[in-house]
N, C-alpha and C positions, 0 to 999 in steps of 0.2 A: 317462826315455827317451821315453815317449809325448808328453810336453810338448814335446820338441825336434821331434818329427815334426809335431805340430800347428802349431808356430811356423813350420816350413819351408813347410808347405802354405799358411798364411795369407800369408806373405811372397811366395810364388810367385804366389798369386792376385792380390795387390795389384799386383805388377809386371806381370802379364799385363793387368790392367785398365788400368793406366797406359799400357802400350804400345799397347793398342787405341785408347785415347783420343788418343794422340799420332798414330797413323796416320790416324784420322778427321780430325783437325785438318789434317794435311798434305794429305789428299785434298781437303778443302774449300778450302784455300789455293790448291792447283793449279787447281782448277776455276774459282775466282775469277780467277786470273791468265790462264787461257785465255780466259775471257769478255772480260776487259779488253783483251787483245791483239787479239782478233777485232774488237771495237768500234773500237779505235784504228786497226787496220789497214784496216778498212772505210772509215773517214773519210779515210785517206791513199791509198786504192786499192792498198794493198800489205799482204798478210797474210803474216806470217812462218811459213811452213809447217814449216820445220825445228824451230823451238822448240815449235810446237804438237804435232808428232809426239813430241818428247822428253817433254813434259809429259804427254801422253796415255799414253805408255809407262810413265811413273812411276806414274800413277794405276792402270794395269792391274797393275803390280807390287805396289803397296800393297794393292790389292783382293785379290790372291791371298794375301798375308800375312794379311789379315783372315780370309779363309776358313779358312786353316790354324789360326789362333788360336781360332776358334769351333768347330772340329771336335774 
């Protein structure tokens, strides 16, 4: 019975670690997309504010999830 509990904890920890890595990757992808859109928009003299706000909101949401996972 103790073996089952230990296995559940190990599986839970690995899932948690994988999920935090996934969230970090998503945050970095969004940051890169924001920078790319700003640079492209600057060259065209038109910056897409709506998409930038959406992606910034997603970064904020993912950051909150990371804080919850680390607590």
